[in-house]
C-alpha positions as CSV (number, residue, x, y, z in Angstrom):
1,M,0.0,0.0,0.0
2,T,2.8,2.5,0.8
3,R,4.5,1.6,-2.5
4,L,1.4,2.6,-4.5
5,R,1.1,5.9,-2.6
6,R,4.8,6.8,-3.2
7,K,4.5,6.4,-7.0
8,S,1.6,8.8,-7.2
9,L,3.4,11.6,-5.4
10,G,6.0,12.6,-8.1
11,F,6.8,12.7,-11.8
12,T,9.1,10.3,-13.5
13,L,12.1,11.5,-15.5
14,L,10.4,10.6,-18.7
15,E,7.3,12.7,-17.9
16,L,9.5,15.7,-17.1
17,L,11.5,15.2,-20.4
18,V,8.3,15.1,-22.4
19,V,7.0,18.3,-20.8
20,M,10.4,20.0,-21.5
21,V,10.3,18.9,-25.2
22,I,6.8,20.3,-25.6
23,I,7.8,23.6,-24.0
24,G,10.9,23.8,-26.2
25,L,8.8,23.2,-29.3
26,L,6.3,25.9,-28.3
27,V,9.1,28.4,-27.6
28,G,10.7,27.5,-31.0
29,Y,7.5,28.3,-32.7
30,V,6.3,31.4,-30.8
31,A,9.7,33.2,-30.3
32,P,10.4,34.0,-33.9
33,M,6.9,35.3,-34.4
34,Y,7.3,37.5,-31.3
35,F,10.6,39.0,-32.4
36,K,9.2,39.6,-35.9
37,Q,6.5,41.8,-34.3
38,V,9.1,43.6,-32.2
39,G,11.0,44.5,-35.4
40,K,7.8,45.8,-37.0
41,S,7.0,48.0,-34.0
42,E,10.5,49.5,-34.1
43,V,9.9,50.5,-37.7
44,K,6.5,52.0,-36.8
45,V,8.0,54.0,-34.0
46,T,10.8,55.3,-36.3
47,R,8.2,56.5,-38.8
48,A,6.2,58.2,-36.0
49,Q,9.3,60.0,-34.8
50,I,10.1,61.2,-38.3
51,E,6.6,62.5,-38.7
52,S,6.8,64.3,-35.4
53,F,10.1,65.9,-36.5
54,G,8.3,67.0,-39.7
55,K,5.6,68.8,-37.7
56,A,8.1,70.5,-35.5
57,L,10.2,71.5,-38.6
58,D,7.0,73.0,-40.2
59,Q,6.4,75.0,-37.0
60,Y,10.0,76.2,-37.0
61,R,9.6,77.3,-40.6
62,L,6.4,79.2,-39.8
63,D,8.3,81.1,-37.1
64,T,11.6,81.7,-38.9
65,G,10.7,81.6,-42.6
66,H,13.0,78.7,-43.4
67,Y,14.0,75.2,-42.2
68,P,17.1,74.7,-40.1
69,T,20.3,74.2,-42.1
70,S,22.1,70.9,-42.2
71,E,24.7,72.3,-39.9
72,Q,22.1,73.4,-37.3
73,G,20.4,70.0,-37.6
74,L,17.5,68.8,-35.6
75,Q,19.0,70.3,-32.5
76,A,17.7,73.7,-33.8
77,L,14.2,72.4,-32.7
78,N,15.3,72.6,-29.1
79,V,18.2,75.0,-28.8
80,K,18.0,78.4,-30.4
81,P,20.6,78.9,-33.1
82,A,22.7,82.0,-32.5
83,D,21.8,83.7,-35.8
84,E,18.0,83.1,-35.5
85,P,16.2,86.1,-34.1
86,R,12.6,84.8,-34.8
87,W,13.1,81.4,-33.2
88,D,10.2,80.8,-30.8
89,G,10.9,77.2,-29.6
90,P,11.5,74.7,-28.3
91,Y,9.5,72.9,-30.9
92,L,9.9,69.4,-29.3
93,K,8.8,68.6,-25.7
94,K,12.0,66.7,-25.0
95,G,15.4,66.6,-26.7
96,V,15.9,65.0,-30.1
97,P,15.7,61.2,-29.4
98,L,17.7,58.5,-31.0
99,D,16.0,56.0,-33.3
100,P,14.9,52.7,-31.7
101,W,18.2,51.1,-32.5
102,G,20.2,53.8,-30.6
103,T,21.5,55.8,-33.6
104,A,21.0,59.5,-34.3
105,F,18.7,60.5,-37.1
106,T,20.4,62.2,-40.1
107,Y,19.0,65.6,-41.2
108,K,20.0,67.2,-44.5
109,R,18.8,70.4,-46.0
110,P,18.3,70.8,-48.9
111,G,17.2,67.2,-49.2
112,T,17.6,64.9,-52.1
113,K,13.9,63.9,-52.0
114,G,12.3,67.0,-50.6
115,E,13.1,70.4,-49.0
116,Y,14.8,68.4,-46.2
117,D,15.5,64.7,-45.6
118,I,15.3,63.0,-42.2
119,V,16.7,59.5,-42.3
120,S,17.2,56.5,-39.9
121,F,19.4,53.9,-41.4
122,G,17.5,51.1,-39.7
123,K,18.7,48.3,-37.5
124,D,22.2,48.0,-39.1
125,G,22.9,51.7,-38.9
126,V,24.3,52.0,-42.4
127,P,22.8,53.2,-45.6
128,G,20.8,50.7,-47.7
129,G,19.6,47.4,-46.5
130,E,16.4,45.4,-46.5
131,G,13.7,44.5,-44.0
132,E,14.6,45.9,-40.5
133,A,17.9,47.1,-41.9
134,A,16.2,49.3,-44.6
135,D,16.5,53.1,-44.5
136,I,13.4,54.9,-43.2
137,G,13.1,58.5,-44.4
138,S,10.8,61.5,-44.3
139,W,9.9,61.0,-48.0
140,E,8.0,57.8,-47.3
């Protein structure tokens, strides 16, 4: 009678191994889908940041009559340039953030695809690329 009772109190090594294999298979299936969604959300956040910069740049232009120069960069949205008497900022609530991959945005005026270009070089941080490593720009 005690023998029967002792068997029902625990799990065998085989049962534990089966459960571990099932958990491993689930993680192997779900994890790639999860990380794919994380990559998509980083791209969406980058596009939203660029759009926000665009609105702030438009406000800067309304106040000063022109967009900041490439040399002034996006910092001109928070810090008054020395030679800008009509500046009425700051135009961003906080400082200029980095993109989701920790790299600074590139600002160029005049732009090659518009009056200005704002670019994030994506996950790899270098021009070009595909997928998450593709460039994300203000012209999109």
